[in-house]
C-alpha positions as a Markdown table, in Angstrom:
| # | Residue | x | y | z |
|---|---|---|---|---|
| 1 | Unk | 111.0 | 102.1 | 94.6 |
| 2 | Unk | 111.7 | 98.4 | 94.6 |
| 3 | Unk | 114.2 | 97.1 | 92.1 |
| 4 | Unk | 113.0 | 93.8 | 90.4 |
| 5 | Unk | 115.6 | 92.4 | 87.9 |
| 6 | Unk | 112.9 | 90.2 | 86.4 |
| 7 | Unk | 111.1 | 93.4 | 85.3 |
| 8 | Unk | 114.1 | 95.7 | 84.3 |
| 9 | Unk | 117.8 | 95.1 | 84.2 |
| 10 | Unk | 120.1 | 97.2 | 86.4 |
| 11 | Unk | 121.7 | 98.6 | 83.3 |
| 12 | Unk | 118.3 | 99.8 | 82.0 |
| 13 | Unk | 117.5 | 101.2 | 85.4 |
| 14 | Unk | 120.7 | 103.2 | 85.3 |
| 15 | Unk | 119.7 | 104.5 | 81.8 |
| 16 | Unk | 116.4 | 105.7 | 83.2 |
| 17 | Unk | 118.3 | 107.3 | 86.1 |
| 18 | Unk | 120.7 | 109.2 | 83.8 |
| 19 | Unk | 117.9 | 110.4 | 81.5 |
| 20 | Unk | 115.7 | 111.6 | 84.4 |
| 21 | Unk | 117.9 | 114.4 | 85.8 |
| 22 | Unk | 120.8 | 116.7 | 85.0 |
| 23 | Unk | 123.9 | 115.1 | 86.6 |
| 24 | Unk | 126.0 | 118.1 | 85.5 |
| 25 | Unk | 124.1 | 120.3 | 88.0 |
| 26 | Unk | 125.7 | 120.6 | 91.4 |
| 27 | Unk | 123.4 | 120.0 | 94.3 |
| 28 | Unk | 122.7 | 123.1 | 96.3 |
| 29 | Unk | 122.5 | 121.0 | 99.5 |
| 30 | Unk | 123.9 | 117.5 | 100.3 |
| 31 | Unk | 120.4 | 116.2 | 101.0 |
| 32 | Unk | 119.5 | 116.9 | 97.3 |
| 33 | Unk | 122.6 | 115.2 | 95.9 |
| 34 | Unk | 122.4 | 112.8 | 93.0 |
| 35 | Unk | 123.7 | 109.4 | 94.1 |
| 36 | Unk | 123.7 | 105.7 | 93.1 |
| 37 | Unk | 123.8 | 103.1 | 95.9 |
| 38 | Unk | 125.0 | 99.8 | 94.5 |
| 39 | Unk | 124.5 | 96.6 | 96.5 |
| 40 | Unk | 127.5 | 94.6 | 95.1 |
| 41 | Unk | 130.6 | 95.0 | 92.9 |
| 42 | Unk | 128.8 | 94.2 | 89.7 |
| 43 | Unk | 126.3 | 97.0 | 90.3 |
| 44 | Unk | 129.1 | 99.3 | 91.4 |
| 45 | Unk | 131.2 | 98.6 | 88.2 |
| 46 | Unk | 128.2 | 99.2 | 86.0 |
| 47 | Unk | 127.4 | 102.4 | 87.8 |
| 48 | Unk | 131.0 | 103.6 | 87.3 |
| 49 | Unk | 131.0 | 102.7 | 83.6 |
| 50 | Unk | 127.7 | 104.5 | 82.9 |
| 51 | Unk | 128.8 | 107.6 | 84.9 |
| 52 | Unk | 132.0 | 107.7 | 82.7 |
| 53 | Unk | 129.8 | 107.2 | 79.6 |
| 54 | Unk | 127.5 | 110.1 | 80.7 |
| 55 | Unk | 130.5 | 112.4 | 81.4 |
| 56 | Unk | 131.8 | 111.8 | 77.9 |
| 57 | Unk | 128.4 | 112.1 | 76.3 |
| 58 | Unk | 127.5 | 115.3 | 78.1 |
| 59 | Unk | 131.1 | 116.7 | 78.0 |
| 60 | Unk | 131.2 | 117.8 | 81.6 |
| 61 | Unk | 131.8 | 116.8 | 85.2 |
| 62 | Unk | 129.2 | 114.5 | 86.6 |
| 63 | Unk | 128.3 | 115.3 | 90.2 |
| 64 | Unk | 126.5 | 112.0 | 90.9 |
| 65 | Unk | 128.2 | 110.1 | 93.7 |
| 66 | Unk | 128.5 | 106.3 | 93.8 |
| 67 | Unk | 128.3 | 105.2 | 97.4 |
| 68 | Unk | 127.9 | 101.8 | 99.1 |
| 69 | Unk | 124.3 | 100.9 | 99.9 |
| 70 | Unk | 123.6 | 101.1 | 103.7 |
| 71 | Unk | 120.7 | 101.6 | 105.9 |
| 72 | Unk | 117.9 | 103.5 | 104.2 |
| 73 | Unk | 115.5 | 105.9 | 105.9 |
| 74 | Unk | 112.2 | 106.9 | 104.2 |
| 75 | Unk | 111.6 | 110.6 | 104.1 |
| 76 | Unk | 108.6 | 112.1 | 105.8 |
| 77 | Unk | 105.2 | 111.6 | 104.0 |
| 78 | Unk | 105.2 | 115.2 | 102.6 |
| 79 | Unk | 108.4 | 114.5 | 100.7 |
| 80 | Unk | 107.0 | 111.4 | 99.0 |
| 81 | Unk | 106.2 | 111.6 | 95.3 |
| 82 | Unk | 106.8 | 115.4 | 95.4 |
| 83 | Unk | 107.1 | 115.9 | 91.7 |
| 84 | Unk | 104.1 | 113.7 | 90.9 |
| 85 | Unk | 101.9 | 115.8 | 93.1 |
| 86 | Unk | 102.5 | 118.7 | 90.8 |
| 87 | Unk | 104.0 | 121.0 | 93.4 |
| 88 | Unk | 106.8 | 121.9 | 91.0 |
| 89 | Unk | 107.3 | 121.7 | 87.3 |
| 90 | Unk | 110.7 | 120.1 | 86.9 |
| 91 | Unk | 112.9 | 120.4 | 83.8 |
| 92 | Unk | 114.9 | 117.2 | 84.3 |
| 93 | Unk | 117.2 | 117.5 | 81.4 |
| 94 | Unk | 117.8 | 120.9 | 79.9 |
| 95 | Unk | 117.3 | 121.0 | 76.2 |
| 96 | Unk | 119.9 | 122.7 | 74.1 |
| 97 | Unk | 119.4 | 126.4 | 73.9 |
| 98 | Unk | 118.3 | 127.7 | 70.6 |
| 99 | Unk | 119.1 | 131.2 | 69.5 |
| 100 | Unk | 116.7 | 133.6 | 71.2 |
| 101 | Unk | 115.3 | 131.1 | 73.7 |
| 102 | Unk | 115.8 | 131.1 | 77.4 |
| 103 | Unk | 117.5 | 128.0 | 78.9 |
| 104 | Unk | 115.4 | 125.4 | 80.8 |
| 105 | Unk | 115.4 | 125.7 | 84.6 |
| 106 | Unk | 113.3 | 124.7 | 87.6 |
| 107 | Unk | 110.2 | 126.8 | 87.7 |
| 108 | Unk | 107.4 | 126.9 | 90.2 |
| 109 | Unk | 104.1 | 125.9 | 88.8 |
| 110 | Unk | 102.6 | 129.4 | 89.4 |
| 111 | Unk | 105.4 | 131.0 | 87.5 |
| 112 | Unk | 105.2 | 128.5 | 84.6 |
| 113 | Unk | 102.8 | 130.5 | 82.2 |
| 114 | Unk | 105.0 | 133.6 | 82.5 |
| 115 | Unk | 108.4 | 131.8 | 82.2 |
| 116 | Unk | 107.8 | 128.8 | 80.1 |
| 117 | Unk | 105.8 | 129.2 | 77.0 |
C-alpha cells in the first residue's frame, strides 16, 4: 500500500488501521504482529495518541507496536492479498457476545457454514 496524504490523512489512515483488526489480540508469532511504522515525529506522536485512545476505548492492553520505519521487504507473492483471495474468512473486530452466541474468531472458509451462521 502506498500512502498518499492528498487522498487520505495519516489520522484517517490510522482510524482505518485500528478498525480493521483486533489490537487486543496477542500475536501468536512475531511475524504476525500488529505494528505501525511512522516516518517522522509527527506520525509517531499521532500513532501514540491513537493507540492510547484505542486502549481507553477498548478497555484493554493494545499489543500494537510503534517502531521506526526502516527498510521494507515485500513478502513472497503467495502472501500478497491473502485475505482478499478468500483463503480465510477473517473476523477483524470481534462483536460483543450476546447471550447464547459464540464469540467471533478466525475460521477457515470450509468451516464457516458449520461454525458461523
